[in-house]
C-alpha positions in Angstrom: -11.5 -11.3 -6.9 -14.2 -8.8 -6.2 -14.8 -7.4 -2.8 -18.0 -5.6 -1.7 -17.6 -2.1 -0.4 -18.5 -1.4 3.2 -21.7 0.4 4.0 -21.6 3.7 5.9 -23.8 3.6 9.0 -25.5 6.4 10.8 -23.3 5.7 13.9 -20.1 6.6 12.0 -18.4 9.8 13.2 -18.4 12.7 10.8 -15.2 12.2 8.8 -14.6 16.0 8.3 -14.7 16.6 12.0 -12.4 13.6 12.7 -10.0 15.0 10.1 -9.9 18.4 11.7 -9.2 16.7 15.0 -6.3 14.8 13.4 -4.9 17.9 11.8 -5.0 19.6 15.2 -3.0 16.8 16.7 -0.5 16.9 13.8 -0.2 20.7 14.4 0.7 20.0 18.1 3.2 17.2 17.5 6.1 19.7 17.6 5.6 19.9 21.4 6.4 16.3 22.3 9.0 16.0 19.5 10.8 19.1 20.7 10.8 17.7 24.3 12.1 14.3 23.0 14.9 16.0 21.0 16.0 17.9 24.1 16.4 14.6 25.8 19.1 13.6 23.3 17.1 11.5 20.9 17.7 12.3 17.2 14.8 12.5 14.7 15.4 9.1 12.9 15.6 7.2 16.2 12.5 9.0 17.3 10.7 8.0 14.1 11.7 4.4 14.5 10.6 4.1 18.1 7.4 6.0 17.6 6.3 4.0 14.5 7.3 0.7 16.2 4.9 1.7 19.0 2.0 2.5 16.6 2.7 -0.8 14.7 2.5 -2.8 18.0 -0.8 -1.2 19.0 -2.4 -1.6 15.6 -1.2 -5.2 15.1 -3.8 -7.1 17.2 -6.6 -5.1 15.6 -5.3 -5.9 12.1 -5.1 -9.6 13.0 -8.6 -9.5 14.4 -9.9 -7.9 11.2 -8.1 -10.6 9.1 -9.7 -13.3 11.2 -13.2 -11.8 11.1 -13.4 -10.9 7.4 -11.3 -13.7 6.0 -10.2 -11.5 3.1 -7.7 -12.3 0.4 -5.3 -9.5 0.8 -4.3 -7.2 -2.1 -0.6 -7.6 -1.4 0.5 -5.4 -4.4 -1.6 -2.4 -3.2 -0.6 -3.0 0.5 3.1 -3.0 -0.6 2.5 0.3 -2.4 0.9 1.7 0.7 3.9 0.7 2.8 6.2 2.1 0.2 4.5 5.5 -0.1 3.6 5.8 3.6 7.0 4.8 4.9 9.1 6.8 2.4 7.0 9.9 3.2 7.9 9.7 6.9 11.6 9.2 6.0 11.7 12.0 3.4 10.0 14.4 5.8 12.5 13.7 8.6 15.4 14.0 6.1 14.1 17.4 4.9 13.8 18.7 8.5 17.3 17.4 9.4 19.1 18.6 6.3 17.5 21.9 5.4 15.4 24.8 6.5 12.3 23.8 8.5 10.4 26.7 6.9 11.2 25.7 3.4 10.5 22.0 4.2 7.1 22.8 5.6 6.2 25.0 2.6 7.3 22.4 0.0 5.6 19.6 2.0 2.4 21.5 2.0 2.1 21.4 -1.7 0.1 18.3 -0.8 -3.3 20.0 -1.5 -2.2 20.3 -5.2 -0.9 16.7 -5.2 -4.0 15.4 -3.5 -6.4 17.1 -6.0 -4.4 16.0 -9.0 -4.0 12.4 -7.9 -7.6 12.2 -6.8 -8.6 13.3 -10.3 -6.2 11.1 -12.1 -6.6 7.8 -10.2 -10.0 8.1 -8.4 -12.0 10.1 -10.9 -12.7 12.9 -8.3 -14.3 16.0 -9.8 -12.2 19.1 -10.4 -14.9 21.6 -9.4 -14.2 25.4 -9.4 -14.8 25.5 -5.6 -12.2 22.8 -5.0 -9.6 24.5 -7.3 -10.3 27.8 -5.4 -9.8 26.0 -2.1 -6.4 24.6 -3.4 -5.3 28.1 -4.4 -6.3 29.6 -1.1 -4.7 26.8 0.9 -1.4 27.1 -0.9 -1.4 30.8 -0.7 -2.1 30.7 3.0 0.7 28.2 3.6 3.0 30.4 1.6 2.2 33.5 3.7 2.4 31.7 7.0 5.8 30.1 6.3 7.3 33.4 5.0 7.8 34.2 1.3 11.1 36.0 2.1 12.6 33.0 4.0 11.4 30.6 1.3 12.6 32.4 -1.7 16.0 33.7 -0.5 17.7 30.3 -0.3 19.0 28.3 -3.3 17.5 24.9 -4.1 19.1 22.0 -2.2 18.7 18.3 -1.7 16.5 18.9 1.4 14.0 20.7 -0.8 13.7 17.6 -3.0 13.1 15.5 0.2 10.3 17.8 1.3 8.6 17.7 -2.1 8.9 13.9 -2.2 7.5 13.7 1.4 4.3 15.5 0.4 4.0 13.7 -3.0 4.4 10.3 -1.5 1.9 11.1 1.3 -0.6 12.1 -1.3 0.0 8.9 -3.1 -0.4 6.8 0.0 -3.8 8.5 0.6 -4.8 7.6 -2.9 -4.0 3.9 -2.3 -5.6 4.0 1.1 -8.8 5.4 -0.4 -8.7 3.0 -3.3 -8.7 0.1 -0.8 -11.9 1.3 0.7 -13.2 -2.3 0.7 -10.6 -3.3 3.3 -10.6 -2.7 7.0 -8.7 0.4 8.2 -6.5 -1.6 10.7 -5.0 -3.7 7.9 -4.1 -0.6 5.8 -2.8 1.2 8.9 -0.5 -1.7 9.7 0.9 -1.7 6.2 1.7 2.0 6.5 3.4 1.6 9.9 5.4 -1.4 8.7 6.7 0.8 5.8 7.6 3.6 8.2 9.5 1.2 10.5 11.3 -0.4 7.5 12.4 3.0 6.1 13.5 4.3 9.5 15.5 1.2 10.1 17.2 1.6 6.7 18.0 5.2 7.6 19.7 4.1 10.8 21.8 1.6 8.9 22.9 4.3 6.5 23.6 6.7 9.3 25.3 4.8 12.1 25.6 7.9 14.3 21.9 8.2 14.5 21.6 4.6 15.7 24.1 5.2 18.6 21.3 6.4 20.9 19.7 3.0 20.7 22.8 1.2 21.8 22.5 -0.6 25.2 25.3 1.5 26.6 23.3 4.7 26.0 20.1 3.4 27.6 21.0 4.4 31.1 21.4 8.0 30.2 18.8 8.4 27.4 16.0 6.1 28.7 13.6 9.1 29.4 13.8 10.2 25.8 13.5 6.7 24.4 10.5 6.0 26.6 9.1 9.4 25.6 9.4 8.5 21.9 7.5 5.2 22.5 4.8 6.9 24.5 4.4 9.6 21.9 4.0 6.9 19.2 1.5 4.9 21.1 -0.7 8.0 22.0 -0.5 11.2 20.1 1.0 10.0 16.9 -1.3 7.0 16.8 -4.4 9.2 17.4 -3.3 11.6 14.6 -2.8 8.8 12.1 -6.1 7.1 12.9 -8.0 10.3 12.6 -6.4 11.2 9.3 -6.8 7.8 7.7 -10.4 7.4 9.1 -11.2 10.5 7.0 -9.1 9.3 4.0 -11.1 6.1 4.1 -14.4 8.1 3.7 -13.6 11.4 1.9 -12.3 12.4 -1.5 -8.5 12.6 -1.4 -8.4 16.1 -2.7 -10.7 17.3 0.1 -8.6 15.6 2.7 -5.4 17.2 1.4 -6.9 20.7 1.6 -8.3 20.2 5.1 -5.0 19.0 6.3 -3.5 22.5 5.9 -5.4 23.4 9.1 -2.3 21.8 10.8 -0.3 24.9 9.9 -2.8 27.2 11.7 -2.6 25.0 14.8 1.2 25.0 14.7 1.3 28.8 14.5 -1.3 29.3 17.3 0.3 26.8 19.6 3.7 28.4 19.0 2.1 31.7 19.9 0.5 30.5 23.1 3.2 28.0 24.3 6.3 29.2 22.7 5.7 33.0 23.1 6.1 33.7 19.4 4.2 36.6 17.9 2.7 35.9 14.4 3.2 38.6 11.8 0.3 40.2 9.8 1.1 38.0 6.8 0.8 34.9 9.0 -2.6 36.0 10.2 -3.7 36.6 6.6 -2.3 33.2 5.6 -4.2 31.6 8.4 -7.4 33.3 7.3 -6.9 32.0 3.7 -6.4 28.4 5.0 -9.4 28.7 7.2 -11.6 29.9 4.2 -10.3 27.0 2.1 -11.1 24.6 5.0 -14.6 26.0 5.3 -15.2 25.6 1.6 -14.2 22.0 1.8 -16.0 21.4 5.1 -19.4 22.4 3.7 -22.1 19.7 3.7 -22.0 17.8 0.4 -23.8 15.1 -1.4 -22.5 11.6 -0.5 -19.3 10.8 -2.2 -19.3 7.6 -4.2 -16.7 5.0 -3.4 -13.8 4.6 -5.8 -13.7 1.6 -8.1 -14.0 -1.6 -6.1 -10.5 -2.8 -5.0 -10.7 -6.1 -6.6 -9.7 -8.1 -9.7 -6.3 -9.2 -8.4 
């Protein structure tokens, strides 16, 4: 089957701007997550409830898109999207739970390198000198922000592998999402959320202690936190996901991966303003490098061609 690619219209929002908004939201997610955690809800239960909420919101839009376009769905690619998107969410939570948050964030933010490599391998995106420079600046900035001393002083552990896999699988999910440019965004989003719900459910089965907060007997005490996780998923998380994948649908995967590092700057600035933390000189330098990388990738460019048509199933 061959599917015609969608035409971009003049009314479409600038994808670079939308991605920067999404990265800003991702950089602020620590605020509601910290509040939910203080209410007694563990990370895996929070992940399940939040992604169930996003799934429920996206479901009617996906069904409407199916009815309107009458497309034969690429089940193999959608299954890969669910696999990569869902496992990325679970690996990231596992890395944060089992190891150092600083090391997890650093290893997760190898994603600019993964995005550029996978975009080149699978989508034939160009490896220009400017893009390679942006990758170098983004990775260097992330390294400085997250603290080279803290990152290098600890021995390798399983949590580090989880963090690497989280970034790698997220980059792969972006490649599949971009490859399926011929299909409506809600359908692809639904597959990603379904994968996240599935993997979070499996994690709860493996770790019964994490599932205890969802037991009916715990509801009377923990309902504010449970409700908070659902509201977070249906609002802030949903908006961040939509903004990011809106951009992935329209921009080169390598460019998206580099611009996503703006999330680190937002995290540091918000921690400074809200949490009272004081960034070190290296963190300011790192933020400057990431900003330069983002500006290099945010420059106006010639229209990017769509990847090979998602067809021939």
